[in-house]
N, C-alpha and C positions, 0 to 999 in steps of 0.2 A: 838818379839810384834806380836801382834796378828792381822789380817787384817779386817777392817772394813766389817760388813756381809752388801749386797745389801739388799735393800730397797724392802721391797715387796709389797709396794704402787702401785695401779692401774697408770697406767699412766694417766693423761689426755682425755676426749672424748673431740673430736672435735664438733663442732656444726651438721656438716652432717654426726655425724654418732650416733646422738640420734638417739633411736628407739621411736616412738610416736605411741601409738596402735591408730585403725581407730574404731572409736564407730559410726554405722549406726545405728542413731535414728531415731525416725518417722519426724523431720523438716528436717534430711537430705536427706529423701527420697521423702519427700514436695519438695523439690528443685530442686532436680533433674527432678520429673514427671514436676512441672512447667516449666522448663527449657526444656524439650522435648515437652511439647505443644507449646510452643512459635517457638520451630526453626519447626515444623509444620507448625503451620500456616505461618511462613514465604514463605517456600515452597509451601506450596498449594496456596497462593497469588501467587507468581509467575508462576506458572503453569499456573493459569486463565487468568494474564496480557498477558502470551503467545498465550496462547488459544485466548482470545478474539482479539489480532492483528492479526491472520491470517485471510487471508481473507475469506468470508463467501460463497460455492459455493453450488447452490441449486442441487439438487438430477439429476435434467433432464438434467444439464450439468458435473457433476460429471466424465463424460469421456472425458471430453477437456482439451487435453495437447498441451505444445506449441513446436515447431518446436526445434530443437537442440542450445540450447542454450550456448552461447561462452563467457559471459561477465556480468554481472549484469543488464544489460539492452539493450542486443546485440542480436540477433538469428544469424544465419544460411541462413534462409530463411522466408517467410510468412507461418503465422500461418493454421494448420489442420483446416479444414471444418469439424464443430461439429452441427450448429444450423442446422433450418432447417424455409424456407420461412413462415410457419405456426404458427412458436411459437409467441407469446405474451412478451416480451422482453423490461424490464425497465432498467433503470441503476438508481443507486441513486448515485450521485457525492456528497459525503461530504467533502465542505472545509473549511477551516478558516472564512469563513463566516455565513456558513450552508449549509443546505442541496440542492442541485439542482436534481432536479427529470426529466430525458430525455424518454419521450416514442422512443424505439429503431423501425426500418422499416427496418427488414429483410427481406420482400416482394420487395422495392426496390433499395437497395442496402445489399444484403446479405453476401458479401465476407469482407464489409467495417465494419458491423454491427459484424459479426463473429473475424474479427480481434479483433475490440473492446474489445467483453465480453471477449476472452481468454486471453489476455493481462489484462484486469481489475480483473479476477478472480482469478491469479495469482500475484497479488499485482504490475504489473508493474509500475502502476501512483500514487501509495503512499507515499507522500511524493515532487511530483516534483510539480514545482512552474507556476503560472500564469505567461510566463514572458512578454505577450503581454497584455495591456490593454487600449485602446482606445477608444472613444467617442461611436461608433458601434459595436465592439468585445472585444469579452477578449479571449486568445487563451492558450492552455497548454500542458501538454504531453512533452513537451522533456528534456528527461534526464541531457542535459547540459546545460538546463535553458538560453540557449541566442538566439534561433530560429532556430540553424542550426544542432539539433540532430533528431535521430531516432533509430529504434529497429534494425538498419539493413540492412532494405530490404523499397522495396517502394511497394504502392496499385496499382492496375491498376483501370482506369477512370468508373466510375459509373455513367452515366449520368440519371438522373430525371426532369421527369417534375413539380415537386413539386416548388411551388417557392420559392426564401429565402423572409424572411421577422425577424419579432421580433420572436425569442426565434429558430430559424433555427438552427443546430447541424450539422457542417459538417470538411472534416480533409482540411488541411492547405498543400498547396505546393507552392513552387519555380515559379517564371513567366519562362514557357518555361521549367520547372521540371516536375517530375510526383510527385504523390499525394503519401505525407510522410506516412510514415506506422504507427507512434503513434499521432501525432500534432495533437489535435481537438480544434476546435473554435464554439465560440456559439455571434450568430449576437443579440446584443442588441440595436439595433438603424436602420435603412436604409441602405442599401449598398452605400458607395458611386459612385457618377457617374464614369461609366459608368455601373457597376454592374459586375458581373462575368462574365467574355469573356473565361472560360474554366471550365472542372469541375472539381467541392470539394467535390465529394462525399458525398450529403447530405444523412444523414444516423439517424436522428431525430430531436425530437422536444421536446424543455422545456416544461411541462407540470405542475411544478411546482417548485417555489425558483426565479420564474426572477427579485426579491427583492433585493433576493442575490447576483445574475448573477452582478447587477449595483453596488454594493458593493466592486466588487473584483477589485484588483487594483498589481500591480506586485510584489509586496510584499505578497501576496496570495498563500496559495500551497491547493494541493486534499488532502486531509487526508485518504482518502481511497474511491474505487467506490465498490458498491454492485450490485450485477445483481437479478433482480428479473422476474421469469417464470412463466406465469399463462396462 
């Protein structure tokens, strides 16, 4: 009795073994081109946004560097001097209420102005809130957001004869303590009696945007601070 002959039919092909010829037609190339352009546009816009968020540094201040930084808002010591008393310096404090323009006074408070400038051009103030907003003053520049923070160091007293008044800008200090290294305030009404009894390092005057200062509350923030030199 003869044995059954083995079948010569090919085994069935599984789906993942099917060979599909690739055809690179005109539509395929167009789709790839459009996809590539979209990816390039997204990457390019991201780079532009990152560039826009970087602090703008005037060429006259390009040599300004910070002291050794040991945390996002903390340094080992005061900032190195990099400005001169003859420079005309202006700070544009961009807030959630609008821009406040401050004419800085390096001729009367050089250390304080230098400190403010160096911190500003390196983005220290970006995103910090005005934790204090009272009838006569607004105060910001505290990385903790509760009035107890600073950059890790204090400033020396710089007493000036310039009277305090509407639009005056100075540095905060705790009663009996040293001048804070980053917290600044803007006077928006008369200083309550008996007035300042210690040095608050008046280092500037608001020349534009006092209407924005009057609107600032404790929920408002500093978007950025740009410095202009003339």
